[in-house]
KEMI-669812 format. One record per atom (N, C-alpha, C): x, y, z; chain; residue number from 1; atom name; residue in one letter. Coordinates in Angstrom, 3 decimals, m for minus. Layout:
<pts>
{{X, Y, Z}, 'A', NUM, 'CA', 'a'}
...
</pts>
This chain:
<pts>
{{0.801, m1.084, 0.036}, 'A', 1, 'N', 'm'}
{{0.011, 0.088, m0.157}, 'A', 1, 'CA', 'm'}
{{0.980, 1.034, m0.120}, 'A', 1, 'C', 'm'}
{{0.539, 2.049, m0.877}, 'A', 2, 'N', 'a'}
{{1.506, 3.510, m1.086}, 'A', 2, 'CA', 'a'}
{{0.980, 4.264, m0.085}, 'A', 2, 'C', 'a'}
{{2.047, 5.037, 0.458}, 'A', 3, 'N', 't'}
{{1.697, 6.151, 1.422}, 'A', 3, 'CA', 't'}
{{1.822, 7.567, 1.002}, 'A', 3, 'C', 't'}
{{0.983, 8.468, 1.356}, 'A', 4, 'N', 'k'}
{{1.072, 9.668, 0.447}, 'A', 4, 'CA', 'k'}
{{2.037, 10.616, 1.585}, 'A', 4, 'C', 'k'}
{{2.957, 11.168, 0.332}, 'A', 5, 'N', 'k'}
{{3.878, 11.819, 0.969}, 'A', 5, 'CA', 'k'}
{{3.638, 13.556, 1.058}, 'A', 5, 'C', 'k'}
{{4.023, 13.979, 2.127}, 'A', 6, 'N', 'a'}
{{3.524, 15.252, 2.397}, 'A', 6, 'CA', 'a'}
{{4.247, 16.251, 1.281}, 'A', 6, 'C', 'a'}
{{3.583, 17.272, 0.790}, 'A', 7, 'N', 'p'}
{{4.105, 18.109, m0.258}, 'A', 7, 'CA', 'p'}
{{5.407, 18.919, 0.257}, 'A', 7, 'C', 'p'}
{{6.494, 19.085, m0.516}, 'A', 8, 'N', 'k'}
{{7.634, 19.741, m0.194}, 'A', 8, 'CA', 'k'}
{{7.167, 20.966, 0.109}, 'A', 8, 'C', 'k'}
{{7.878, 21.326, 1.229}, 'A', 9, 'N', 'v'}
{{7.720, 22.912, 1.704}, 'A', 9, 'CA', 'v'}
{{9.152, 23.374, 1.776}, 'A', 9, 'C', 'v'}
{{9.203, 24.610, 0.942}, 'A', 10, 'N', 's'}
{{10.570, 25.340, 0.866}, 'A', 10, 'CA', 's'}
{{10.810, 25.804, 2.099}, 'A', 10, 'C', 's'}
{{12.197, 25.949, 2.363}, 'A', 11, 'N', 'p'}
{{12.681, 26.738, 3.767}, 'A', 11, 'CA', 'p'}
{{12.198, 28.122, 3.860}, 'A', 11, 'C', 'p'}
{{12.036, 28.620, 2.827}, 'A', 12, 'N', 'a'}
{{11.610, 30.241, 2.907}, 'A', 12, 'CA', 'a'}
{{10.196, 30.188, 3.399}, 'A', 12, 'C', 'a'}
{{9.308, 29.318, 2.878}, 'A', 13, 'N', 's'}
{{7.857, 29.370, 3.095}, 'A', 13, 'CA', 's'}
{{7.784, 28.706, 4.530}, 'A', 13, 'C', 's'}
{{8.504, 27.963, 5.045}, 'A', 14, 'N', 'k'}
{{8.626, 27.565, 6.453}, 'A', 14, 'CA', 'k'}
{{8.894, 28.803, 7.186}, 'A', 14, 'C', 'k'}
{{10.023, 29.622, 6.847}, 'A', 15, 'N', 'l'}
{{10.285, 30.629, 7.573}, 'A', 15, 'CA', 'l'}
{{9.257, 31.781, 7.592}, 'A', 15, 'C', 'l'}
{{8.631, 31.979, 6.478}, 'A', 16, 'N', 'r'}
{{7.446, 32.839, 6.537}, 'A', 16, 'CA', 'r'}
{{6.223, 32.434, 7.484}, 'A', 16, 'C', 'r'}
{{6.172, 31.030, 7.541}, 'A', 17, 'N', 'a'}
{{5.143, 30.795, 8.449}, 'A', 17, 'CA', 'a'}
{{5.242, 30.850, 9.817}, 'A', 17, 'C', 'a'}
{{6.619, 30.845, 10.243}, 'A', 18, 'N', 'a'}
{{7.151, 30.797, 11.623}, 'A', 18, 'CA', 'a'}
{{7.152, 32.700, 11.957}, 'A', 18, 'C', 'a'}
{{7.217, 33.429, 10.960}, 'A', 19, 'N', 'm'}
{{7.259, 34.822, 11.060}, 'A', 19, 'CA', 'm'}
{{5.887, 35.405, 11.629}, 'A', 19, 'C', 'm'}
{{5.674, 36.471, 12.273}, 'A', 20, 'N', 'g'}
{{4.568, 37.213, 12.760}, 'A', 20, 'CA', 'g'}
{{4.006, 38.012, 11.458}, 'A', 20, 'C', 'g'}
{{2.938, 38.662, 11.749}, 'A', 21, 'N', 'r'}
{{2.552, 39.558, 10.621}, 'A', 21, 'CA', 'r'}
{{3.213, 40.308, 10.229}, 'A', 21, 'C', 'r'}
{{3.909, 41.194, 11.098}, 'A', 22, 'N', 'e'}
{{4.820, 42.218, 10.467}, 'A', 22, 'CA', 'e'}
{{5.951, 41.964, 9.926}, 'A', 22, 'C', 'e'}
{{6.594, 40.814, 10.402}, 'A', 23, 'N', 'a'}
{{7.786, 40.336, 9.693}, 'A', 23, 'CA', 'a'}
{{7.360, 39.835, 8.279}, 'A', 23, 'C', 'a'}
{{6.489, 39.285, 8.094}, 'A', 24, 'N', 'r'}
{{5.915, 38.614, 6.845}, 'A', 24, 'CA', 'r'}
{{5.691, 40.072, 5.764}, 'A', 24, 'C', 'r'}
{{5.319, 41.033, 6.310}, 'A', 25, 'N', 'a'}
{{4.819, 42.263, 5.733}, 'A', 25, 'CA', 'a'}
{{6.068, 42.832, 5.077}, 'A', 25, 'C', 'a'}
{{7.099, 42.886, 6.106}, 'A', 26, 'N', 'a'}
{{8.507, 43.344, 5.731}, 'A', 26, 'CA', 'a'}
{{9.170, 42.409, 4.668}, 'A', 26, 'C', 'a'}
{{9.177, 41.082, 4.929}, 'A', 27, 'N', 'y'}
{{9.726, 40.314, 4.177}, 'A', 27, 'CA', 'y'}
{{9.335, 40.513, 2.966}, 'A', 27, 'C', 'y'}
{{7.906, 40.376, 2.616}, 'A', 28, 'N', 's'}
{{7.151, 40.667, 1.440}, 'A', 28, 'CA', 's'}
{{7.519, 41.951, 0.521}, 'A', 28, 'C', 's'}
{{7.806, 42.833, 1.367}, 'A', 29, 'N', 'e'}
{{8.291, 44.274, 0.615}, 'A', 29, 'CA', 'e'}
{{9.395, 44.129, 0.334}, 'A', 29, 'C', 'e'}
{{10.426, 43.511, 0.909}, 'A', 30, 'N', 'i'}
{{11.663, 43.544, 0.601}, 'A', 30, 'CA', 'i'}
{{11.965, 42.563, m0.474}, 'A', 30, 'C', 'i'}
{{11.197, 41.299, m0.469}, 'A', 31, 'N', 'd'}
{{11.168, 40.588, m1.785}, 'A', 31, 'CA', 'd'}
{{10.536, 41.131, m3.165}, 'A', 31, 'C', 'd'}
{{9.450, 42.035, m2.882}, 'A', 32, 'N', 'k'}
{{9.277, 42.947, m4.019}, 'A', 32, 'CA', 'k'}
{{10.201, 43.815, m4.398}, 'A', 32, 'C', 'k'}
{{11.134, 44.331, m3.772}, 'A', 33, 'N', 'g'}
{{12.156, 45.197, m4.096}, 'A', 33, 'CA', 'g'}
{{13.278, 44.391, m4.821}, 'A', 33, 'C', 'g'}
{{13.485, 43.301, m4.317}, 'A', 34, 'N', 'v'}
{{14.645, 42.466, m5.084}, 'A', 34, 'CA', 'v'}
{{14.175, 42.201, m6.316}, 'A', 34, 'C', 'v'}
{{13.052, 41.677, m6.555}, 'A', 35, 'N', 'k'}
{{12.324, 41.404, m7.729}, 'A', 35, 'CA', 'k'}
{{12.392, 42.531, m8.839}, 'A', 35, 'C', 'k'}
{{12.076, 43.730, m8.138}, 'A', 36, 'N', 'g'}
{{11.968, 45.056, m8.793}, 'A', 36, 'CA', 'g'}
{{13.261, 45.370, m9.368}, 'A', 36, 'C', 'g'}
{{14.457, 45.010, m8.568}, 'A', 37, 'N', 'l'}
{{15.820, 45.494, m8.800}, 'A', 37, 'CA', 'l'}
{{16.297, 44.455, m9.847}, 'A', 37, 'C', 'l'}
{{16.065, 43.319, m9.724}, 'A', 38, 'N', 'g'}
{{16.095, 42.421, m10.850}, 'A', 38, 'CA', 'g'}
{{15.677, 42.749, m12.368}, 'A', 38, 'C', 'g'}
{{14.151, 43.131, m12.221}, 'A', 39, 'N', 'k'}
{{13.650, 43.752, m13.538}, 'A', 39, 'CA', 'k'}
{{14.393, 44.986, m14.007}, 'A', 39, 'C', 'k'}
{{15.098, 45.927, m13.110}, 'A', 40, 'N', 's'}
{{15.625, 47.010, m13.508}, 'A', 40, 'CA', 's'}
{{16.993, 46.612, m14.104}, 'A', 40, 'C', 's'}
{{17.688, 45.746, m13.424}, 'A', 41, 'N', 'i'}
{{18.919, 45.025, m13.980}, 'A', 41, 'CA', 'i'}
{{18.758, 44.499, m15.484}, 'A', 41, 'C', 'i'}
{{17.584, 43.629, m15.761}, 'A', 42, 'N', 'd'}
{{17.142, 43.205, m17.046}, 'A', 42, 'CA', 'd'}
{{17.160, 44.436, m18.187}, 'A', 42, 'C', 'd'}
{{16.353, 45.285, m17.638}, 'A', 43, 'N', 'e'}
{{16.195, 46.273, m18.518}, 'A', 43, 'CA', 'e'}
{{17.301, 47.056, m18.762}, 'A', 43, 'C', 'e'}
{{18.229, 47.296, m17.800}, 'A', 44, 'N', 'i'}
{{19.708, 47.760, m18.084}, 'A', 44, 'CA', 'i'}
{{20.363, 47.015, m19.239}, 'A', 44, 'C', 'i'}
{{20.477, 45.822, m19.190}, 'A', 45, 'N', 'k'}
{{21.184, 45.065, m20.071}, 'A', 45, 'CA', 'k'}
{{20.447, 45.165, m21.378}, 'A', 45, 'C', 'k'}
{{19.137, 45.083, m21.737}, 'A', 46, 'N', 'r'}
{{18.557, 45.277, m22.865}, 'A', 46, 'CA', 'r'}
{{18.892, 46.656, m23.494}, 'A', 46, 'C', 'r'}
{{18.996, 47.692, m22.668}, 'A', 47, 'N', 'g'}
{{19.236, 48.911, m23.055}, 'A', 47, 'CA', 'g'}
{{20.770, 48.963, m23.584}, 'A', 47, 'C', 'g'}
{{21.653, 48.372, m22.800}, 'A', 48, 'N', 'l'}
{{23.063, 48.210, m23.130}, 'A', 48, 'CA', 'l'}
{{23.275, 47.634, m24.532}, 'A', 48, 'C', 'l'}
{{22.546, 46.583, m24.674}, 'A', 49, 'N', 'i'}
{{22.444, 45.761, m26.012}, 'A', 49, 'CA', 'i'}
{{22.135, 46.446, m27.118}, 'A', 49, 'C', 'i'}
{{20.865, 47.433, m27.015}, 'A', 50, 'N', 'r'}
{{20.335, 48.334, m27.901}, 'A', 50, 'CA', 'r'}
{{21.347, 49.199, m28.166}, 'A', 50, 'C', 'r'}
{{22.134, 49.750, m27.267}, 'A', 51, 'N', 'a'}
{{22.862, 51.004, m27.515}, 'A', 51, 'CA', 'a'}
{{24.177, 50.555, m28.048}, 'A', 51, 'C', 'a'}
{{24.841, 49.383, m27.801}, 'A', 52, 'N', 'e'}
{{25.705, 48.806, m28.151}, 'A', 52, 'CA', 'e'}
{{25.572, 48.638, m30.147}, 'A', 52, 'C', 'e'}
{{24.249, 48.064, m30.323}, 'A', 53, 'N', 'k'}
{{23.870, 47.796, m31.712}, 'A', 53, 'CA', 'k'}
{{23.870, 49.096, m32.608}, 'A', 53, 'C', 'k'}
{{23.161, 50.224, m31.948}, 'A', 54, 'N', 'k'}
{{23.039, 51.348, m32.391}, 'A', 54, 'CA', 'k'}
{{24.641, 51.947, m32.903}, 'A', 54, 'C', 'k'}
{{25.326, 51.889, m31.793}, 'A', 55, 'N', 'i'}
{{26.849, 52.328, m31.989}, 'A', 55, 'CA', 'i'}
{{27.533, 51.509, m33.257}, 'A', 55, 'C', 'i'}
{{27.152, 50.350, m33.449}, 'A', 56, 'N', 'e'}
{{27.874, 49.477, m34.395}, 'A', 56, 'CA', 'e'}
{{27.423, 49.609, m35.645}, 'A', 56, 'C', 'e'}
{{26.043, 50.327, m35.738}, 'A', 57, 'N', 'a'}
{{25.345, 50.599, m37.045}, 'A', 57, 'CA', 'a'}
{{25.919, 51.813, m37.368}, 'A', 57, 'C', 'a'}
{{26.109, 52.792, m36.469}, 'A', 58, 'N', 'd'}
{{26.598, 54.258, m36.786}, 'A', 58, 'CA', 'd'}
{{28.084, 54.202, m37.073}, 'A', 58, 'C', 'd'}
{{28.834, 53.372, m36.497}, 'A', 59, 'N', 'a'}
{{30.166, 53.152, m36.985}, 'A', 59, 'CA', 'a'}
{{30.454, 52.703, m38.488}, 'A', 59, 'C', 'a'}
{{29.563, 51.369, m38.750}, 'A', 60, 'N', 'k'}
{{29.507, 51.031, m39.963}, 'A', 60, 'CA', 'k'}
{{29.200, 51.895, m41.211}, 'A', 60, 'C', 'k'}
{{28.218, 52.588, m40.865}, 'A', 61, 'N', 'l'}
{{27.775, 53.850, m41.657}, 'A', 61, 'CA', 'l'}
{{28.547, 54.857, m41.917}, 'A', 61, 'C', 'l'}
{{29.661, 55.065, m40.861}, 'A', 62, 'N', 'r'}
{{30.619, 56.261, m40.810}, 'A', 62, 'CA', 'r'}
{{31.756, 55.601, m41.602}, 'A', 62, 'C', 'r'}
{{32.119, 54.338, m41.372}, 'A', 63, 'N', 'i'}
{{33.302, 53.566, m42.187}, 'A', 63, 'CA', 'i'}
{{32.856, 53.857, m43.740}, 'A', 63, 'C', 'i'}
{{31.863, 53.423, m44.126}, 'A', 64, 'N', 'r'}
{{31.215, 53.579, m45.458}, 'A', 64, 'CA', 'r'}
{{31.382, 54.891, m46.108}, 'A', 64, 'C', 'r'}
{{31.299, 56.031, m45.346}, 'A', 65, 'N', 'd'}
{{31.223, 57.321, m45.635}, 'A', 65, 'CA', 'd'}
{{32.605, 57.831, m45.694}, 'A', 65, 'C', 'd'}
{{33.451, 57.314, m44.792}, 'A', 66, 'N', 'l'}
{{34.816, 57.537, m45.098}, 'A', 66, 'CA', 'l'}
{{35.611, 57.075, m46.348}, 'A', 66, 'C', 'l'}
{{35.135, 55.725, m46.333}, 'A', 67, 'N', 'r'}
{{35.708, 55.049, m47.543}, 'A', 67, 'CA', 'r'}
{{35.348, 55.636, m48.951}, 'A', 67, 'C', 'r'}
{{33.933, 55.980, m49.257}, 'A', 68, 'N', 'k'}
{{33.551, 56.648, m50.041}, 'A', 68, 'CA', 'k'}
{{34.513, 58.039, m50.418}, 'A', 68, 'C', 'k'}
{{34.690, 58.892, m49.358}, 'A', 69, 'N', 'e'}
{{35.455, 60.099, m49.222}, 'A', 69, 'CA', 'e'}
{{36.651, 59.906, m49.626}, 'A', 69, 'C', 'e'}
{{37.308, 58.761, m49.010}, 'A', 70, 'N', 'a'}
{{38.650, 58.607, m49.429}, 'A', 70, 'CA', 'a'}
{{38.917, 58.130, m50.734}, 'A', 70, 'C', 'a'}
{{38.012, 57.209, m51.384}, 'A', 71, 'N', 'n'}
{{38.232, 56.882, m52.795}, 'A', 71, 'CA', 'n'}
{{38.070, 57.961, m53.639}, 'A', 71, 'C', 'n'}
{{37.072, 58.915, m53.403}, 'A', 72, 'N', 'a'}
{{37.000, 60.168, m54.167}, 'A', 72, 'CA', 'a'}
{{38.196, 60.998, m54.015}, 'A', 72, 'C', 'a'}
{{38.976, 61.295, m52.936}, 'A', 73, 'N', 'q'}
{{40.114, 61.905, m52.809}, 'A', 73, 'CA', 'q'}
{{41.155, 61.187, m53.499}, 'A', 73, 'C', 'q'}
{{41.488, 59.836, m53.283}, 'A', 74, 'N', 'l'}
{{42.242, 58.884, m54.287}, 'A', 74, 'CA', 'l'}
{{42.022, 59.302, m55.696}, 'A', 74, 'C', 'l'}
{{40.946, 59.271, m56.200}, 'A', 75, 'N', 'k'}
{{40.752, 59.482, m57.598}, 'A', 75, 'CA', 'k'}
{{41.507, 60.969, m57.853}, 'A', 75, 'C', 'k'}
{{41.154, 61.936, m57.161}, 'A', 76, 'N', 't'}
{{41.536, 63.242, m57.384}, 'A', 76, 'CA', 't'}
{{43.294, 63.205, m57.353}, 'A', 76, 'C', 't'}
{{43.608, 62.376, m56.367}, 'A', 77, 'N', 'l'}
{{45.070, 62.377, m56.414}, 'A', 77, 'CA', 'l'}
{{45.781, 61.805, m57.453}, 'A', 77, 'C', 'l'}
{{45.030, 60.545, m58.039}, 'A', 78, 'N', 'q'}
{{45.432, 59.869, m59.092}, 'A', 78, 'CA', 'q'}
{{45.189, 60.733, m60.371}, 'A', 78, 'C', 'q'}
{{44.578, 61.784, m60.640}, 'A', 79, 'N', 'g'}
{{44.231, 62.704, m61.578}, 'A', 79, 'CA', 'g'}
{{45.740, 63.608, m61.481}, 'A', 79, 'C', 'g'}
{{45.748, 64.139, m60.307}, 'A', 80, 'N', 's'}
{{46.798, 64.982, m60.242}, 'A', 80, 'CA', 's'}
{{48.331, 64.521, m60.517}, 'A', 80, 'C', 's'}
{{48.473, 63.199, m60.088}, 'A', 81, 'N', 'q'}
{{49.611, 62.382, m60.482}, 'A', 81, 'CA', 'q'}
{{49.760, 62.543, m62.159}, 'A', 81, 'C', 'q'}
{{48.506, 62.061, m62.566}, 'A', 82, 'N', 'r'}
{{48.686, 61.847, m64.011}, 'A', 82, 'CA', 'r'}
{{48.915, 63.184, m64.704}, 'A', 82, 'C', 'r'}
{{48.400, 64.199, m64.138}, 'A', 83, 'N', 'e'}
{{48.687, 65.639, m64.614}, 'A', 83, 'CA', 'e'}
{{50.149, 65.944, m64.505}, 'A', 83, 'C', 'e'}
{{50.690, 65.445, m63.454}, 'A', 84, 'N', 'a'}
{{52.167, 65.851, m63.195}, 'A', 84, 'CA', 'a'}
{{53.187, 65.278, m64.229}, 'A', 84, 'C', 'a'}
{{52.638, 63.818, m64.503}, 'A', 85, 'N', 'a'}
{{53.391, 62.990, m65.307}, 'A', 85, 'CA', 'a'}
{{53.264, 63.523, m66.639}, 'A', 85, 'C', 'a'}
{{52.168, 64.123, m67.042}, 'A', 86, 'N', 'r'}
{{51.912, 64.662, m68.411}, 'A', 86, 'CA', 'r'}
{{52.975, 65.947, m68.650}, 'A', 86, 'C', 'r'}
{{52.935, 66.514, m67.453}, 'A', 87, 'N', 't'}
{{53.753, 67.912, m67.427}, 'A', 87, 'CA', 't'}
{{55.402, 67.585, m67.523}, 'A', 87, 'C', 't'}
{{55.711, 66.372, m66.960}, 'A', 88, 'N', 'l'}
{{56.899, 65.970, m66.897}, 'A', 88, 'CA', 'l'}
{{57.495, 65.576, m68.404}, 'A', 88, 'C', 'l'}
{{56.358, 65.003, m69.192}, 'A', 89, 'N', 'k'}
{{56.619, 64.559, m70.316}, 'A', 89, 'CA', 'k'}
{{56.683, 65.816, m71.451}, 'A', 89, 'C', 'k'}
{{56.020, 66.788, m71.080}, 'A', 90, 'N', 's'}
{{55.867, 67.899, m71.921}, 'A', 90, 'CA', 's'}
{{57.081, 68.769, m71.666}, 'A', 90, 'C', 's'}
{{57.622, 68.498, m70.421}, 'A', 91, 'N', 'l'}
{{59.089, 69.106, m70.068}, 'A', 91, 'CA', 'l'}
{{60.231, 68.684, m71.169}, 'A', 91, 'C', 'l'}
{{60.251, 67.506, m71.431}, 'A', 92, 'N', 's'}
{{61.364, 67.199, m72.543}, 'A', 92, 'CA', 's'}
{{60.913, 67.530, m73.810}, 'A', 92, 'C', 's'}
{{59.534, 67.774, m74.003}, 'A', 93, 'N', 'a'}
{{59.276, 67.954, m75.461}, 'A', 93, 'CA', 'a'}
{{59.286, 69.757, m75.550}, 'A', 93, 'C', 'a'}
{{59.265, 70.323, m74.476}, 'A', 94, 'N', 'a'}
{{59.258, 71.700, m74.476}, 'A', 94, 'CA', 'a'}
{{60.466, 72.441, m75.035}, 'A', 94, 'C', 'a'}
{{60.319, 72.939, m76.160}, 'A', 95, 'N', 'a'}
{{61.378, 73.582, m77.076}, 'A', 95, 'CA', 'a'}
{{61.320, 75.276, m76.891}, 'A', 95, 'C', 'a'}
{{59.989, 75.581, m76.993}, 'A', 96, 'N', 'g'}
{{59.983, 76.994, m76.909}, 'A', 96, 'CA', 'g'}
{{59.579, 77.537, m75.487}, 'A', 96, 'C', 'g'}
{{59.081, 76.782, m74.490}, 'A', 97, 'N', 'e'}
{{58.706, 77.080, m73.373}, 'A', 97, 'CA', 'e'}
{{59.847, 77.165, m72.290}, 'A', 97, 'C', 'e'}
{{59.779, 78.128, m71.333}, 'A', 98, 'N', 's'}
{{60.776, 78.305, m70.435}, 'A', 98, 'CA', 's'}
{{60.794, 77.177, m69.347}, 'A', 98, 'C', 's'}
{{62.033, 76.590, m68.941}, 'A', 99, 'N', 'w'}
{{61.668, 75.436, m67.932}, 'A', 99, 'CA', 'w'}
{{61.248, 76.291, m66.631}, 'A', 99, 'C', 'w'}
{{61.641, 77.200, m66.543}, 'A', 100, 'N', 'q'}
{{60.970, 77.823, m65.163}, 'A', 100, 'CA', 'q'}
{{59.658, 77.949, m65.169}, 'A', 100, 'C', 'q'}
{{58.971, 78.004, m66.299}, 'A', 101, 'N', 'e'}
{{57.647, 78.087, m66.310}, 'A', 101, 'CA', 'e'}
{{56.890, 76.449, m65.878}, 'A', 101, 'C', 'e'}
{{57.606, 75.699, m66.619}, 'A', 102, 'N', 'i'}
{{57.121, 74.315, m66.346}, 'A', 102, 'CA', 'i'}
{{57.212, 73.928, m64.865}, 'A', 102, 'C', 'i'}
{{58.491, 74.311, m64.365}, 'A', 103, 'N', 'k'}
{{58.764, 73.910, m63.143}, 'A', 103, 'CA', 'k'}
{{57.824, 74.426, m62.144}, 'A', 103, 'C', 'k'}
{{57.436, 75.539, m62.433}, 'A', 104, 'N', 'i'}
{{56.316, 76.242, m61.573}, 'A', 104, 'CA', 'i'}
{{54.986, 75.704, m61.621}, 'A', 104, 'C', 'i'}
{{54.621, 75.234, m62.918}, 'A', 105, 'N', 's'}
{{53.645, 74.741, m63.218}, 'A', 105, 'CA', 's'}
{{53.397, 73.116, m62.411}, 'A', 105, 'C', 's'}
{{54.537, 72.505, m62.622}, 'A', 106, 'N', 'a'}
{{54.635, 71.096, m62.057}, 'A', 106, 'CA', 'a'}
{{54.711, 71.286, m60.588}, 'A', 106, 'C', 'a'}
{{55.304, 72.285, m59.882}, 'A', 107, 'N', 'd'}
{{55.303, 72.504, m58.321}, 'A', 107, 'CA', 'd'}
{{53.907, 72.782, m57.815}, 'A', 107, 'C', 'd'}
{{53.037, 73.531, m58.774}, 'A', 108, 'N', 'g'}
{{51.807, 73.843, m58.325}, 'A', 108, 'CA', 'g'}
{{50.989, 72.699, m58.007}, 'A', 108, 'C', 'g'}
{{51.021, 71.700, m59.055}, 'A', 109, 'N', 'i'}
{{50.275, 70.571, m59.490}, 'A', 109, 'CA', 'i'}
{{50.515, 69.830, m58.124}, 'A', 109, 'C', 'i'}
{{51.857, 69.498, m57.767}, 'A', 110, 'N', 'l'}
{{52.428, 68.773, m56.649}, 'A', 110, 'CA', 'l'}
{{52.079, 69.177, m55.531}, 'A', 110, 'C', 'l'}
{{52.056, 70.583, m55.160}, 'A', 111, 'N', 's'}
{{51.608, 71.327, m54.024}, 'A', 111, 'CA', 's'}
{{50.404, 70.834, m53.536}, 'A', 111, 'C', 's'}
{{49.636, 71.083, m54.794}, 'A', 112, 'N', 'd'}
{{47.962, 70.693, m54.642}, 'A', 112, 'CA', 'd'}
{{47.735, 69.390, m54.326}, 'A', 112, 'C', 'd'}
{{48.243, 68.475, m54.563}, 'A', 113, 'N', 'a'}
{{48.469, 66.920, m54.382}, 'A', 113, 'CA', 'a'}
{{48.777, 66.726, m52.971}, 'A', 113, 'C', 'a'}
{{49.945, 67.364, m52.566}, 'A', 114, 'N', 'r'}
{{50.205, 67.099, m51.063}, 'A', 114, 'CA', 'r'}
{{49.277, 67.881, m50.389}, 'A', 114, 'C', 'r'}
{{48.749, 68.755, m50.490}, 'A', 115, 'N', 't'}
{{47.746, 69.492, m49.665}, 'A', 115, 'CA', 't'}
{{46.380, 68.255, m49.561}, 'A', 115, 'C', 't'}
{{45.912, 67.811, m50.695}, 'A', 116, 'N', 't'}
{{44.964, 66.960, m50.502}, 'A', 116, 'CA', 't'}
{{45.161, 65.648, m49.944}, 'A', 116, 'C', 't'}
{{46.503, 65.332, m50.086}, 'A', 117, 'N', 'a'}
{{46.796, 64.030, m49.508}, 'A', 117, 'CA', 'a'}
{{46.856, 64.190, m47.922}, 'A', 117, 'C', 'a'}
{{47.477, 65.310, m47.556}, 'A', 118, 'N', 'a'}
{{47.465, 65.721, m45.939}, 'A', 118, 'CA', 'a'}
{{45.966, 65.923, m45.494}, 'A', 118, 'C', 'a'}
{{45.353, 66.197, m46.222}, 'A', 119, 'N', 's'}
{{43.787, 66.553, m45.538}, 'A', 119, 'CA', 's'}
{{43.162, 65.017, m45.503}, 'A', 119, 'C', 's'}
{{43.455, 64.284, m46.396}, 'A', 120, 'N', 'v'}
{{42.842, 62.740, m46.433}, 'A', 120, 'CA', 'v'}
{{43.538, 61.923, m45.067}, 'A', 120, 'C', 'v'}
{{44.815, 62.203, m44.911}, 'A', 121, 'N', 'v'}
{{45.377, 61.533, m43.765}, 'A', 121, 'CA', 'v'}
{{44.834, 62.376, m42.339}, 'A', 121, 'C', 'v'}
{{44.695, 63.700, m42.518}, 'A', 122, 'N', 'e'}
{{44.346, 64.146, m41.334}, 'A', 122, 'CA', 'e'}
{{42.817, 63.889, m41.106}, 'A', 122, 'C', 'e'}
{{42.107, 63.596, m41.866}, 'A', 123, 'N', 'k'}
{{40.731, 63.179, m41.590}, 'A', 123, 'CA', 'k'}
{{40.598, 61.739, m41.163}, 'A', 123, 'C', 'k'}
{{41.444, 60.955, m41.685}, 'A', 124, 'N', 'f'}
{{41.506, 59.417, m41.173}, 'A', 124, 'CA', 'f'}
{{42.016, 59.358, m39.717}, 'A', 124, 'C', 'f'}
{{43.087, 60.471, m39.270}, 'A', 125, 'N', 'r'}
{{43.547, 60.403, m38.008}, 'A', 125, 'CA', 'r'}
{{42.391, 60.781, m36.881}, 'A', 125, 'C', 'r'}
{{41.608, 61.828, m37.366}, 'A', 126, 'N', 'k'}
{{40.338, 62.356, m36.604}, 'A', 126, 'CA', 'k'}
{{39.516, 61.332, m36.566}, 'A', 126, 'C', 'k'}
{{39.095, 60.375, m37.541}, 'A', 127, 'N', 'a'}
{{38.059, 59.469, m37.476}, 'A', 127, 'CA', 'a'}
{{38.743, 58.326, m36.492}, 'A', 127, 'C', 'a'}
{{39.690, 58.064, m36.549}, 'A', 128, 'N', 'l'}
{{40.343, 56.904, m35.355}, 'A', 128, 'CA', 'l'}
{{40.596, 57.481, m33.957}, 'A', 128, 'C', 'l'}
{{40.466, 58.763, m33.869}, 'A', 129, 'N', 'g'}
{{40.572, 59.185, m32.502}, 'A', 129, 'CA', 'g'}
{{41.893, 59.720, m32.164}, 'A', 129, 'C', 'g'}
</pts>
């Protein structure tokens, strides 16, 4: 014949049963506070995850914009490089022009290219912090 076992009673419920009315009320209030704190912690964790995802999305967008800008600047620099190379070729073919005028022209092209390259490098340095 099977005997019925008494239902398991947790130590906390035993403790509450042994407490007086005021103690149970205080215990219940503290328990609610602990549960509320747990909910707050969970909410903070969810907020941190959302913030992290937003920061990552913003960073990816910023990287994409920097790449586009850098590629545009590189194309400009490559154009300046080609122009300087053409100027050098014309230097050798320049019969009637003054060497000084050609040098001034090439110096201007190279100076503009150096300024553009320096601004690209500075933008990347600022982006990296």
